[in-house]
C-alpha angles and dihedrals in degrees: 000000000000119000115265115278090228089062091053098052115116093234092053091047092053092051091045091049092052093045096049102038104029111020097038095054089048090053091050089047089058098045097045130143082055106104108263102198095089089056090051091052092050092050090046091052091050093048091048090051091052092048095049091049091052111087090199092063116094106225090202086076089073088072121355093172090171093077095056098086094050094049107031096087095057090044091054093046091050090046092051091050094050092043091052093056095043090049091051090049091052093048094052103033106024105027094148090060096046108125088345097150094050091048095047102039117001093175091054090046090054091049090052093049091052100039102034095072092044098046102034118012103063094044090051092050093047091053100038100036116020096033097034097049095043098041102043106028090106091061093064132070095224144350095268092061088045092051095046093048091048092051093048094048092046088056091043090056088063092066082095087081091061097229136094096225091068091048095048095045093049094048086059092045091046091056091051092048094045092052090048093051093049088052100045110012087214121138089186090061092044089051090056095045096044092046092052094052095042095049090046091056092049091047100050093047108266093108094099088070087061096041105122095065130049093351095053091047092050092047093049093044098049098029097232 
């Protein structure tokens, strides 16, 4: 059954776009330190429902494992390059925070590394890549505007952490992920890339700038 025509109108899409990607992060910003992961899961479930009801959406985009082998090398090289520069920055400008989580609580760090991709990464990518690019492509003149807007809004969502470092880092990450999705339309590949960058940030000591999300939920759930 095709999705309702009222849900495809341009006016409705604009209001939905503003509500989901501007108003909703502002609401979370206000209610933090309330754990935000349950809200992410609810939004992800709703977006998935909309996508699966839409006959124009290619469900293969939810995985596309077949493109991993042909793209994983460039992803790893890019990841190593970005990680190298962020690590140097940490060593010179934030030495006291370098590997802080591993030093202070290695068991908690391990829990974050295991659970963060499972609880947070895929839902984020489904909402901000698969749903965003399919649902709102018609609102933009070309892919470059679409990519830039996606990267900015992905960073904007991280205002919930109440610091500019999280926002700036995730705008950069959002641009990388958006370009990758436009190229491959593979959430499996995005899951790998996003997990690598996220786990790297938690490992080298920048995780405290992303605390009120997955990390806070894991800590409260497992009482670390």
